[in-house]
N, C-alpha and C positions, 0 to 999 in steps of 0.2 A: 153928417159928414158924407161927402160924395164917395162912392165906392171906388176901388182901384179900377183903372181904365180897362184892364183885362176882364175883371168881374162885370163891369158895366157892358162891355162888348158882348159877353156871353148872354147876359140878361136881355139885351136888345135883340140879339139874334133869335132867342127863344120867343120873345114877345111877338116879333114880326112873323115868325113862322106859324105860330098858333093863330094869330089874327087873320092869316091868309087861308085858314081852313073853314070853309062855309058849313061843314057838317058838324062842327063843334058847337055845343050850346052850354049855357051855364049849368053846372052840376055834373058835367061829363067827367069821366076819369081818363087820365093819361097813365102810361107806364114808361119809365126810363130804363133802358138796358144799360146796366152798370157792370163793367168788368173789374173795376178797381183801378184802372189806368187813369192817367191825367185827363184824357179827353172825356171819358164817361163820368168821372167825378165832377169835372167842371160843369158838364151838362146837368148832372143831377142837382148840383147846387143852384144853377140858374133856374131850372124848372121848379125846384122847391120854393124859390122866391117869387117867380112870376105867376105860377098857377093859381095860388089862392087869391092873388090880387086881381085876377080876371075871372074869378068864379069857377075855376076848375079844380078837380081833385087829382092828386098825383101819387102814384105808387112807383115801385121799382122792381126790376127782375135782374137777378144775376145767375149766370149759367156756369155750373161746375162741369167742365169737360172731362174731368178725371184723367188728364194727360200728364199731370205732374204731381210729385209728392207734396202733400200739404194743401191740395186744392180745396178740400172741404173746409179746412180752417180759414183759408183765404175768403171763401164764399161767406162764411159766418162773419168775418171782419167787415166785408162789404155791407152785409145786412145791418150791422151796428152803425156804420157810417151813414147809410141811407136813412135809417131810423132817426139818427141824431139830426139829420137835415130836415126832418119832419115828413118824409115820404112814408105813405101808408096806403095799402099794405106793401110789404117787401117780401118777395118770393125768391126761393132758391130752386132752380131747376137742375137736377143732376142728369147728365146724359152719357150715353156710351157712343163714342165716335167710331164709325165704321171706316172702310178703306176706299169706298167707291169714289173715283175721280181724283185720288191722291189725298194726302193729309189735310191740306188747306181746304179743299172743296168739301171733304167729309166733315170737318169740324164746322164749316159754315152751314152745311145742311142741318146738322144736329142742333146748332145754335138757333137757327131761325125756326125750326120745328118747336124747340123749347119755348122760344119767345112767343110764338103764336099760341101755344097751349096755355102759358101763364096769362097772356093778355085776355084770352077767352075766359079763363077762370075768374079773373078780377074785374071783368067787364070793361076793359080799357078800349076806348075808341081808336086811339093811335098809340104807337110805340115809338119813342124818340131814341135815335141812335147818335153816337158821338163822333161820326166821321167828320174829318176836317178837310180843309183845302189841300193839305199835304196828302191825305188818303186819296183824294180825287185825282191829284196829279199822278200818283203811283198807279192808280187804276187805268188811267189813260195810257200810260206807257206800257203796261202789261197787255192792254188790248191791242196796242199798236204792234207789239212784238208777236202777238198771235195772229195778226192779220184778220181781225174779227169784224171789220166793217164799221160804218158810221155809228150804229147803235152801241157797240162796245166802246168806241172812242168817245161817245157821249158821256161815259162815266156813270156815276151814281146819280139817281134822281133825287131832288130835294124832297119829293113825296112819291112813294111807290106803294100803292095799296094802303095798308094801315101804317106803314113805316115813314117816319118823318126825320129828316136830317137837317137840323137848324144850323149846324156849325160848318157847312160846306164853304162858307166865305171866310172862315177864321183859320189862321195858321196854328200849327201844333204848339208853337211857343206861347200863344195866347192862353191855351188851356193850362199849360204848366205854370204860367204867371198867375192865372186865376186861382189855381190850387194853392200856390204859395201864399197869396194874399189872404186866402180864407183859412189858412192853417190846415189844409187837407194834405195827407201824405199818400200820393199815388203809389200803386204797386207797379213795378217795372217787370213785365212779363219777359222771362228769358227767351221765349220764342221770338220776341221782337228784335233780337240780336243774333238769331240763329241763321247763318248764311245758307242753310239747306233750303230755306223758303225763298221763292222767287221775289216776293214782295219785299223781303228784308234786303235782298241784294239790290233791288231798285232803289230802296230808301237810303241805304248807306254807301252804295257805290255808284249807281247810274246817275241819279240826280245830282250828287256832288260833283261828279265828273262833267256833267253838262253845264253846271254853274261855273265851274272852273274854266271851261272852254268858251262859254257864251256870255257869262256875266250873271249877276243876280236876277231874280224875277222869273226863273224857269218854271217853278211850281205855279205861280200865278198865271203865267201864260198858258200852261197846260190846262189848268182849271177853267180859264176863260174859253179855250178851244172846246173843252167838253161841253160847256153851256151852249155855245153856238151850234155844235154838231147835234146836241140833243134836241134843240129846237128844230133843226132841219129834219132829223130822223122822225120826230113826232109828226111833222107836216107830211112827210112821205108816207108814213104809216096810215095817217088819216085818209090820204088819197087812195091807198091800196084797199082800205076797208070799204070804200065806196064801190069797188069793182066786184060784181057778182057773176061775171061770165067767164067760163073756161073755154069758150070757143076760140080756136086758134086765130081767126081773123081779128077778134077783139084783143087777144093777148099780144099779137104782133104789133098792134097799133100803139101799145103802151111804151113809155120809156123803160129802159132796162131796169132802172132802180125801182120802178113801180111793179113791173112784171115779176121780178124775182120775189118781191114781197108778197104779191098775190099768190104765187106758187107755193111759197113757204106756208102761208096761212091756210091754203087749200089742203096741203098735205097734213098739217096738224089737225085741221077740222075733220079729215078723213080717218084720223086715228094714229098717225105717226107720232111717237113720243117727241116732244119739242126738244128735250135735251139731247136726243140722239140724232136729230136731223142736222146734217152738216152743210156747209157751203158747197161741198162737192155734190151732195145729193141734189141741192137746188139747181146747181149748174147743169147737171145731167137732165133734170126736168126741163130746164130752159131750152136745152138743145132739141128736145122733142118739139118745141114750138118754133125755134128760129133756124135750126139746122137739120130739118127732117129729111132723112134718107132711108126711111123704112126701118129704122133701128128697133130693137126689142124694147120691151118695157124696162123701166128703171126700178131696180130693187131698192126698197126703202126699209128703214127700221120698223119693227113692230109687225113684220110679216106682210107688209103691203107692197104694192107696186104702183107706179105711175105709168100710164100708157096713153098713146095718141090713138083715138078711135073715132072715125067719121068726122075728122077735123075738129075734135074736141079733146081736151085733156081729161082723163078719168083716173080715178084711184079705186083699186079693188084689192 
């Protein structure tokens, strides 16, 4: 019997994503990040079906953030579901979430650290995440609100390091339908309805308001925009990587979009923490090149400065 269309769509997305990875070989192990929500459960089910059919092994990881009562019991329930799907091994990573960057960023940092640790321990070549087209649309709007530039508006990459996101072309409704067809019962995290979180407000207020004003298809348009901008940003980054001179005459000759990328890369290479380097810092460095009036060195995070000396930009 043919599978439910939503189930088939998930399997097809996973198969295509894995087939596009040249570093995967028969016998390699994958790990699926499973929270217990519909997106990750649908992904776990799809991976458990596809992986053995293409000669891959598949395990799973669930992260207990310890942010809600009963989180340990829910993690064990996820383990049972994953084991029932045939995923092996299934690991539980218990983390303590800090406060740096706010609750959402702190939880994200703790989660990815835990996923990296678990993947290393089980020897997983890639970790699959259940982010959907809806998540991508939300990410684009959040980046737009922060004024973060093309790279942020490019949203989440289908592959970033060891992380693979096969479901970026699927709507959230498809993962819910897949779970229903397979008899899986997703856990609805109450944080996903908590308006204290900016992503929740975008999901439940901003996007519905945009669709009411502009018509349906807003999420698809945002995701399509992200794909186009990511391709543009990748091309600009590749150009910037080819520039190895910090001589002012060479920097001035570059388009601004390339020059600022070169300056950012140079600052990070000199030791400035990437997460602390802001657009304002890069703008001030750029003024040393394009609006030089003898100004002082630019103070940078990490105890460094950027300065113009003998018609070159230097970091010390």
